[in-house]
The first five atom37 places (N, CA, C, CB, O) and aatype in JSON, in Angstrom:
{
  "aatype": [12, 10, 15, 7, 4, 0, 16, 16, 14, 14, 19, 5, 6, 12, 15, 3, 0, 1, 5, 0, 10, 1, 0, 0, 6, 6, 0, 5, 0, 14, 8, 1, 0, 7, 6, 16, 18, 5, 1, 15, 1, 6, 10, 10, 6, 5, 0, 6, 7, 1, 10, 5, 5, 7, 6, 18, 1, 15, 0, 1, 18, 11, 0, 2, 6, 0, 11, 1, 10, 0, 9, 6, 0, 1, 9, 5, 0, 7, 3],
  "atom_mask": [
    [1, 1, 1, 1, 1],
    [1, 1, 1, 1, 1],
    [1, 1, 1, 1, 1],
    [1, 1, 1, 0, 1],
    [1, 1, 1, 1, 1],
    [1, 1, 1, 1, 1],
    [1, 1, 1, 1, 1],
    [1, 1, 1, 1, 1],
    [1, 1, 1, 1, 1],
    [1, 1, 1, 1, 1],
    [1, 1, 1, 1, 1],
    [1, 1, 1, 1, 1],
    [1, 1, 1, 1, 1],
    [1, 1, 1, 1, 1],
    [1, 1, 1, 1, 1],
    [1, 1, 1, 1, 1],
    [1, 1, 1, 1, 1],
    [1, 1, 1, 1, 1],
    [1, 1, 1, 1, 1],
    [1, 1, 1, 1, 1],
    [1, 1, 1, 1, 1],
    [1, 1, 1, 1, 1],
    [1, 1, 1, 1, 1],
    [1, 1, 1, 1, 1],
    [1, 1, 1, 1, 1],
    [1, 1, 1, 1, 1],
    [1, 1, 1, 1, 1],
    [1, 1, 1, 1, 1],
    [1, 1, 1, 1, 1],
    [1, 1, 1, 1, 1],
    [1, 1, 1, 1, 1],
    [1, 1, 1, 1, 1],
    [1, 1, 1, 1, 1],
    [1, 1, 1, 0, 1],
    [1, 1, 1, 1, 1],
    [1, 1, 1, 1, 1],
    [1, 1, 1, 1, 1],
    [1, 1, 1, 1, 1],
    [1, 1, 1, 1, 1],
    [1, 1, 1, 1, 1],
    [1, 1, 1, 1, 1],
    [1, 1, 1, 1, 1],
    [1, 1, 1, 1, 1],
    [1, 1, 1, 1, 1],
    [1, 1, 1, 1, 1],
    [1, 1, 1, 1, 1],
    [1, 1, 1, 1, 1],
    [1, 1, 1, 1, 1],
    [1, 1, 1, 0, 1],
    [1, 1, 1, 1, 1],
    [1, 1, 1, 1, 1],
    [1, 1, 1, 1, 1],
    [1, 1, 1, 1, 1],
    [1, 1, 1, 0, 1],
    [1, 1, 1, 1, 1],
    [1, 1, 1, 1, 1],
    [1, 1, 1, 1, 1],
    [1, 1, 1, 1, 1],
    [1, 1, 1, 1, 1],
    [1, 1, 1, 1, 1],
    [1, 1, 1, 1, 1],
    [1, 1, 1, 1, 1],
    [1, 1, 1, 1, 1],
    [1, 1, 1, 1, 1],
    [1, 1, 1, 1, 1],
    [1, 1, 1, 1, 1],
    [1, 1, 1, 1, 1],
    [1, 1, 1, 1, 1],
    [1, 1, 1, 1, 1],
    [1, 1, 1, 1, 1],
    [1, 1, 1, 1, 1],
    [1, 1, 1, 1, 1],
    [1, 1, 1, 1, 1],
    [1, 1, 1, 1, 1],
    [1, 1, 1, 1, 1],
    [1, 1, 1, 1, 1],
    [1, 1, 1, 1, 1],
    [1, 1, 1, 0, 1],
    [1, 1, 1, 1, 1]
  ],
  "atom_positions": [
    [[-92.67, 1.22, 24.11], [-91.15, 0.66, 23.64], [-90.51, -0.68, 23.75], [-90.24, 1.33, 24.29], [-90.8, -1.2, 24.82]],
    [[-89.85, -1.3, 23.1], [-89.45, -2.85, 23.11], [-88.81, -3.1, 24.37], [-88.43, -3.3, 21.9], [-88.51, -2.19, 25.15]],
    [[-88.57, -4.42, 24.59], [-87.74, -4.88, 25.63], [-86.6, -4.86, 25.73], [-87.85, -5.8, 25.86], [-85.94, -5.4, 26.62]],
    [[-86.29, -4.37, 25.04], [-84.7, -4.34, 24.57], [-84.41, -5.49, 23.8], [0.0, 0.0, 0.0], [-83.67, -5.05, 22.92]],
    [[-84.58, -6.84, 23.59], [-84.3, -7.84, 22.5], [-82.95, -7.87, 22.15], [-85.04, -7.58, 21.28], [-81.94, -8.54, 22.33]],
    [[-83.52, -6.45, 21.36], [-81.9, -6.65, 20.67], [-80.81, -6.6, 21.24], [-81.52, -5.81, 19.79], [-79.85, -7.18, 20.74]],
    [[-80.67, -5.9, 22.44], [-79.29, -5.84, 23.39], [-79.12, -6.36, 25.01], [-78.93, -4.31, 23.47], [-78.39, -6.18, 25.98]],
    [[-80.7, -7.38, 24.47], [-79.92, -8.73, 25.5], [-79.24, -9.67, 24.85], [-80.91, -9.68, 26.34], [-79.75, -10.07, 23.8]],
    [[-78.08, -10.21, 25.26], [-78.05, -11.69, 25.11], [-78.3, -12.43, 25.06], [-77.86, -12.15, 25.28], [-78.51, -12.96, 26.16]],
    [[-78.56, -13.3, 23.8], [-79.69, -14.45, 23.37], [-79.43, -15.84, 24.48], [-79.38, -15.02, 21.44], [-79.76, -16.97, 24.12]],
    [[-78.77, -15.55, 25.91], [-78.33, -16.88, 26.48], [-79.21, -18.26, 26.26], [-78.23, -16.66, 27.95], [-78.75, -19.34, 25.89]],
    [[-80.79, -17.94, 26.62], [-81.79, -18.68, 26.6], [-81.88, -20.31, 25.37], [-82.8, -17.51, 26.34], [-81.78, -21.53, 25.33]],
    [[-82.28, -18.46, 24.17], [-81.88, -19.38, 22.69], [-80.21, -20.14, 22.74], [-81.88, -18.05, 21.1], [-80.04, -21.36, 22.7]],
    [[-79.57, -19.56, 22.78], [-78.12, -20.48, 23.0], [-78.0, -21.8, 23.66], [-77.16, -19.75, 23.82], [-77.43, -22.83, 23.29]],
    [[-78.68, -21.52, 24.76], [-78.78, -23.26, 25.61], [-79.88, -24.1, 25.16], [-79.12, -23.22, 27.4], [-80.03, -25.29, 25.42]],
    [[-80.76, -23.21, 24.31], [-82.1, -23.99, 23.86], [-81.36, -24.96, 22.81], [-83.48, -22.89, 23.07], [-81.36, -26.18, 22.72]],
    [[-80.9, -24.22, 22.26], [-79.54, -24.98, 20.56], [-79.03, -25.97, 21.38], [-77.69, -23.72, 19.73], [-79.72, -26.99, 21.52]],
    [[-77.87, -25.87, 21.99], [-77.09, -27.25, 22.68], [-77.77, -27.93, 23.12], [-76.2, -27.19, 23.68], [-77.5, -29.07, 22.75]],
    [[-78.62, -27.89, 23.81], [-79.88, -29.2, 24.46], [-80.27, -30.02, 22.97], [-81.82, -28.27, 25.33], [-80.21, -31.24, 22.82]],
    [[-80.61, -29.21, 22.15], [-81.44, -29.7, 21.27], [-80.59, -30.63, 20.41], [-82.15, -28.62, 20.54], [-80.99, -31.74, 20.05]],
    [[-79.19, -30.05, 20.04], [-78.09, -30.64, 19.58], [-77.34, -31.61, 20.33], [-77.36, -29.78, 19.27], [-76.32, -31.97, 19.75]],
    [[-77.5, -32.05, 21.3], [-77.51, -33.1, 22.63], [-78.07, -33.91, 21.94], [-78.24, -32.81, 24.09], [-77.72, -34.79, 21.15]],
    [[-79.49, -33.35, 22.55], [-80.43, -34.41, 21.68], [-80.71, -35.27, 20.54], [-81.09, -34.06, 21.51], [-81.27, -36.35, 20.7]],
    [[-80.41, -34.9, 19.57], [-79.89, -35.5, 18.15], [-78.36, -35.96, 18.41], [-79.95, -34.26, 16.81], [-77.71, -35.87, 17.37]],
    [[-77.97, -36.21, 19.0], [-76.7, -36.66, 18.82], [-76.5, -37.78, 19.21], [-75.85, -35.99, 19.28], [-75.69, -38.65, 18.9]],
    [[-77.92, -37.69, 20.46], [-78.58, -38.78, 21.4], [-79.41, -40.22, 20.31], [-80.0, -37.76, 22.49], [-79.48, -41.45, 20.33]],
    [[-79.81, -39.26, 19.63], [-80.69, -40.03, 18.64], [-80.31, -40.55, 17.64], [-81.55, -39.45, 18.17], [-81.02, -41.13, 16.83]],
    [[-78.4, -40.3, 17.57], [-78.06, -41.13, 16.48], [-77.46, -39.86, 15.1], [-79.65, -42.19, 16.07], [-76.53, -39.99, 14.31]],
    [[-78.35, -38.81, 15.24], [-78.74, -37.76, 14.11], [-77.06, -37.81, 13.42], [-79.41, -35.87, 14.85], [-76.9, -38.32, 12.31]],
    [[-76.36, -37.48, 13.87], [-74.76, -37.12, 12.62], [-74.65, -38.57, 12.27], [-72.78, -36.37, 13.48], [-73.47, -38.75, 11.98]],
    [[-75.42, -39.87, 12.14], [-75.08, -40.82, 11.16], [-76.82, -40.83, 10.6], [-74.25, -42.46, 11.87], [-76.85, -41.07, 9.39]],
    [[-77.62, -40.7, 10.95], [-78.94, -41.11, 10.57], [-79.62, -40.22, 9.61], [-79.75, -41.23, 11.73], [-80.39, -40.49, 8.69]],
    [[-78.9, -38.51, 10.25], [-79.96, -37.4, 9.51], [-78.32, -36.35, 9.28], [-81.76, -36.49, 10.93], [-78.34, -35.16, 9.59]],
    [[-77.53, -36.74, 8.94], [-76.05, -35.67, 8.99], [-76.48, -35.08, 8.43], [0.0, 0.0, 0.0], [-76.29, -34.08, 9.11]],
    [[-77.1, -34.68, 7.45], [-77.07, -33.11, 6.59], [-77.44, -32.04, 7.55], [-78.25, -32.98, 5.24], [-76.84, -30.97, 7.7]],
    [[-78.46, -32.43, 8.15], [-79.45, -31.99, 8.72], [-78.82, -31.07, 10.27], [-80.44, -33.34, 8.88], [-78.56, -29.91, 10.57]],
    [[-78.81, -32.54, 11.01], [-77.73, -32.34, 12.05], [-75.88, -31.42, 11.84], [-77.52, -33.98, 12.39], [-75.37, -30.89, 12.84]],
    [[-75.3, -31.39, 10.76], [-74.48, -30.84, 10.4], [-74.7, -29.38, 10.02], [-74.06, -31.56, 9.64], [-73.88, -28.55, 10.4]],
    [[-76.15, -28.87, 9.01], [-76.52, -27.3, 9.29], [-76.48, -27.14, 10.4], [-77.75, -26.74, 8.93], [-75.71, -26.23, 10.72]],
    [[-77.21, -27.83, 11.57], [-77.99, -27.4, 12.65], [-76.22, -26.87, 13.7], [-79.31, -29.02, 13.37], [-76.13, -26.0, 14.56]],
    [[-75.31, -27.62, 13.25], [-74.11, -27.71, 14.52], [-73.67, -26.15, 13.27], [-72.59, -29.79, 14.8], [-73.5, -25.15, 13.96]],
    [[-73.53, -25.92, 12.12], [-73.03, -24.69, 11.22], [-73.07, -23.62, 12.3], [-74.07, -24.27, 9.8], [-72.25, -23.03, 13.01]],
    [[-75.48, -23.67, 11.95], [-75.73, -22.67, 12.3], [-75.27, -22.17, 14.0], [-77.01, -22.71, 11.91], [-75.23, -20.99, 14.34]],
    [[-74.97, -23.22, 14.86], [-75.12, -22.76, 16.26], [-73.34, -22.07, 16.36], [-75.64, -24.34, 17.55], [-73.01, -21.17, 17.14]],
    [[-72.51, -22.68, 15.49], [-71.65, -21.92, 15.57], [-71.3, -20.54, 15.44], [-71.24, -22.31, 15.15], [-70.64, -19.83, 16.2]],
    [[-72.14, -20.14, 13.75], [-72.15, -19.0, 13.78], [-73.05, -17.96, 14.8], [-72.33, -18.91, 12.67], [-72.71, -16.78, 14.97]],
    [[-74.37, -18.64, 15.52], [-74.83, -17.66, 16.42], [-73.41, -17.91, 17.39], [-76.55, -17.96, 17.15], [-72.49, -17.45, 16.71]],
    [[-72.92, -18.38, 18.51], [-71.61, -18.78, 18.72], [-70.89, -17.42, 18.58], [-71.13, -19.95, 17.71], [-70.6, -16.63, 19.48]],
    [[-70.6, -17.28, 16.97], [-69.58, -16.15, 16.22], [-70.07, -14.83, 16.69], [0.0, 0.0, 0.0], [-69.35, -14.08, 17.35]],
    [[-71.75, -14.39, 16.24], [-71.93, -13.4, 15.92], [-72.87, -12.65, 17.99], [-72.87, -13.63, 14.14], [-73.42, -11.55, 18.04]],
    [[-72.78, -13.54, 19.17], [-72.9, -13.4, 20.42], [-71.21, -12.76, 20.82], [-73.45, -14.93, 21.09], [-71.1, -11.87, 21.66]],
    [[-69.93, -13.34, 20.08], [-69.03, -13.5, 20.71], [-69.17, -11.75, 20.42], [-67.82, -14.65, 20.31], [-69.12, -10.99, 21.38]],
    [[-69.38, -11.14, 18.83], [-69.57, -9.36, 18.01], [-70.42, -8.54, 18.58], [-70.2, -9.27, 16.45], [-70.49, -7.41, 18.09]],
    [[-71.25, -8.85, 19.69], [-72.41, -8.64, 20.14], [-73.63, -8.26, 19.41], [0.0, 0.0, 0.0], [-74.4, -7.35, 19.75]],
    [[-73.76, -9.06, 18.34], [-74.7, -9.08, 17.36], [-75.85, -10.04, 17.59], [-74.05, -9.36, 16.18], [-76.18, -11.06, 16.99]],
    [[-76.38, -9.38, 18.64], [-77.21, -10.24, 19.42], [-78.84, -10.79, 18.57], [-77.49, -9.28, 20.87], [-79.39, -11.87, 18.81]],
    [[-79.27, -9.88, 17.69], [-80.27, -9.98, 17.12], [-80.18, -11.3, 16.17], [-80.49, -8.75, 16.53], [-81.28, -11.84, 16.04]],
    [[-79.05, -11.99, 15.44], [-78.03, -12.23, 14.39], [-77.97, -13.37, 15.37], [-76.64, -11.13, 13.95], [-78.5, -14.42, 15.02]],
    [[-77.55, -13.33, 16.22], [-77.29, -14.99, 17.1], [-78.88, -15.15, 17.33], [-76.14, -15.0, 19.03], [-79.41, -15.97, 16.57]],
    [[-79.52, -14.68, 18.02], [-80.42, -15.03, 18.23], [-81.93, -15.86, 17.43], [-80.38, -14.18, 18.65], [-82.89, -16.54, 17.78]],
    [[-81.3, -15.2, 16.07], [-81.94, -15.5, 14.95], [-81.54, -17.38, 15.02], [-81.28, -14.41, 13.5], [-82.21, -18.39, 15.23]],
    [[-79.87, -17.05, 14.66], [-78.91, -18.05, 14.52], [-79.34, -19.58, 15.17], [-77.62, -17.46, 15.19], [-79.44, -20.7, 14.67]],
    [[-79.58, -18.95, 16.77], [-79.9, -20.26, 17.4], [-80.78, -21.14, 17.5], [-79.87, -20.23, 18.21], [-80.85, -22.34, 17.74]],
    [[-81.84, -19.77, 17.11], [-83.19, -20.69, 17.31], [-83.51, -20.91, 15.85], [-84.58, -19.9, 18.21], [-84.74, -20.95, 15.73]],
    [[-82.97, -21.06, 14.84], [-82.72, -21.94, 13.65], [-82.03, -23.12, 13.89], [-82.01, -21.29, 12.65], [-82.59, -24.17, 13.55]],
    [[-80.68, -23.2, 14.53], [-80.12, -24.1, 15.2], [-81.07, -25.04, 16.17], [-79.15, -23.41, 15.86], [-81.23, -26.2, 15.78]],
    [[-81.48, -24.79, 16.97], [-82.44, -25.22, 17.72], [-83.74, -26.13, 16.77], [-82.92, -23.87, 18.47], [-84.18, -27.28, 16.88]],
    [[-84.02, -25.16, 15.96], [-85.22, -26.12, 14.74], [-84.56, -27.22, 14.1], [-85.84, -25.16, 13.26], [-84.94, -28.36, 14.37]],
    [[-83.56, -27.01, 13.24], [-83.07, -28.26, 12.52], [-82.07, -28.99, 13.95], [-81.99, -27.75, 10.82], [-80.84, -29.06, 13.9]],
    [[-82.37, -29.17, 14.4], [-81.33, -30.32, 15.15], [-82.57, -31.17, 15.77], [-80.02, -29.6, 16.59], [-82.4, -32.35, 16.09]],
    [[-83.78, -30.54, 15.91], [-85.2, -31.06, 16.12], [-85.62, -32.08, 15.67], [-86.04, -30.38, 15.76], [-86.0, -33.16, 16.13]],
    [[-85.42, -31.2, 13.82], [-86.05, -31.83, 12.81], [-85.1, -33.11, 12.43], [-86.29, -30.79, 11.62], [-85.64, -34.09, 11.92]],
    [[-83.53, -33.12, 12.72], [-82.81, -33.91, 12.59], [-82.9, -35.16, 14.02], [-81.6, -33.1, 12.3], [-82.63, -36.22, 13.46]],
    [[-83.06, -35.35, 15.01], [-83.63, -36.1, 15.75], [-84.65, -37.0, 15.57], [-83.86, -35.54, 16.4], [-84.78, -38.17, 15.95]],
    [[-85.54, -36.08, 14.78], [-87.1, -36.5, 14.27], [-86.3, -37.73, 13.14], [-88.32, -34.81, 13.27], [-86.72, -38.88, 13.07]],
    [[-85.34, -37.33, 12.48], [-85.36, -37.75, 11.11], [-85.0, -38.73, 11.54], [-84.68, -37.18, 10.0], [-85.46, -39.78, 11.1]],
    [[-83.88, -38.71, 12.77], [-83.2, -40.23, 12.92], [-83.71, -41.23, 13.54], [-82.07, -40.26, 13.51], [-83.02, -42.15, 13.97]],
    [[-85.64, -41.12, 13.73], [-86.33, -41.71, 14.22], [-86.38, -41.8, 15.94], [0.0, 0.0, 0.0], [-87.14, -42.62, 16.46]],
    [[-85.63, -41.02, 16.69], [-86.17, -40.89, 18.16], [-87.59, -40.04, 18.35], [-85.0, -40.11, 19.04], [-88.08, -39.9, 19.48]]
  ]
}
Protein backbone atom coordinates (compact mmCIF):
# COMPACT_ATOMS: atom_id res chain seq x y z
CA UNK A 1 0.00 0.00 0.00
CA UNK A 2 1.23 3.49 -0.80
CA UNK A 3 1.83 6.00 1.94
CA UNK A 4 -0.92 8.24 0.64
CA UNK A 5 1.28 10.92 -0.88
CA UNK A 6 -1.43 11.73 -3.42
CA UNK A 7 -3.90 12.56 -0.67
CA UNK A 8 -1.50 14.40 1.61
CA UNK A 9 -1.12 18.14 1.01
CA UNK A 10 2.40 18.95 -0.24
CA UNK A 11 3.18 21.31 2.62
CA UNK A 12 6.94 20.70 2.63
CA UNK A 13 7.24 20.97 -1.14
CA UNK A 14 5.38 24.28 -1.13
CA UNK A 15 7.61 25.61 1.64
CA UNK A 16 10.76 24.45 -0.16
CA UNK A 17 9.66 26.17 -3.38
CA UNK A 18 8.94 29.44 -1.55
CA UNK A 19 12.34 29.33 0.16
CA UNK A 20 14.09 28.66 -3.15
CA UNK A 21 12.30 31.63 -4.72
CA UNK A 22 13.32 33.89 -1.84
CA UNK A 23 16.94 32.79 -2.27
CA UNK A 24 16.71 33.50 -6.00
CA UNK A 25 15.29 36.97 -5.26
CA UNK A 26 18.17 37.69 -2.89
CA UNK A 27 20.58 36.70 -5.67
CA UNK A 28 18.93 39.28 -7.98
CA UNK A 29 17.49 36.53 -10.19
CA UNK A 30 14.50 38.64 -11.25
CA UNK A 31 16.98 40.97 -12.99
CA UNK A 32 19.73 38.53 -13.98
CA UNK A 33 17.74 35.40 -14.84
CA UNK A 34 14.33 36.87 -15.48
CA UNK A 35 12.77 34.23 -17.70
CA UNK A 36 13.73 31.29 -15.50
CA UNK A 37 12.78 33.15 -12.35
CA UNK A 38 9.40 34.19 -13.79
CA UNK A 39 8.59 30.64 -14.86
CA UNK A 40 9.38 29.46 -11.33
CA UNK A 41 6.98 32.04 -9.87
CA UNK A 42 4.28 31.00 -12.31
CA UNK A 43 4.68 27.35 -11.37
CA UNK A 44 4.45 28.19 -7.68
CA UNK A 45 1.26 30.16 -8.29
CA UNK A 46 -0.15 27.20 -10.22
CA UNK A 47 0.86 24.88 -7.37
CA UNK A 48 -0.95 27.11 -4.89
CA UNK A 49 -4.07 26.98 -7.05
CA UNK A 50 -3.92 23.20 -7.31
CA UNK A 51 -3.41 22.97 -3.56
CA UNK A 52 -6.54 25.03 -2.94
CA UNK A 53 -8.47 22.77 -5.31
CA UNK A 54 -7.29 19.66 -3.47
CA UNK A 55 -5.24 18.47 -6.45
CA UNK A 56 -2.28 17.48 -4.31
CA UNK A 57 -0.37 15.37 -6.82
CA UNK A 58 -0.38 18.19 -9.38
CA UNK A 59 0.44 20.75 -6.68
CA UNK A 60 3.39 18.64 -5.52
CA UNK A 61 4.74 18.30 -9.06
CA UNK A 62 4.42 22.02 -9.79
CA UNK A 63 5.98 22.98 -6.45
CA UNK A 64 8.96 20.70 -7.11
CA UNK A 65 9.38 22.18 -10.60
CA UNK A 66 9.12 25.70 -9.17
CA UNK A 67 11.86 24.88 -6.68
CA UNK A 68 14.08 23.39 -9.39
CA UNK A 69 13.71 26.46 -11.59
CA UNK A 70 14.24 28.85 -8.68
CA UNK A 71 17.52 27.11 -7.91
CA UNK A 72 18.46 27.29 -11.59
CA UNK A 73 17.61 31.00 -11.66
CA UNK A 74 19.74 31.61 -8.57
CA UNK A 75 22.67 29.85 -10.24
CA UNK A 76 22.15 31.81 -13.48
CA UNK A 77 22.14 35.01 -11.45
CA UNK A 78 25.62 34.17 -10.26
CA UNK A 79 25.01 33.28 -6.63
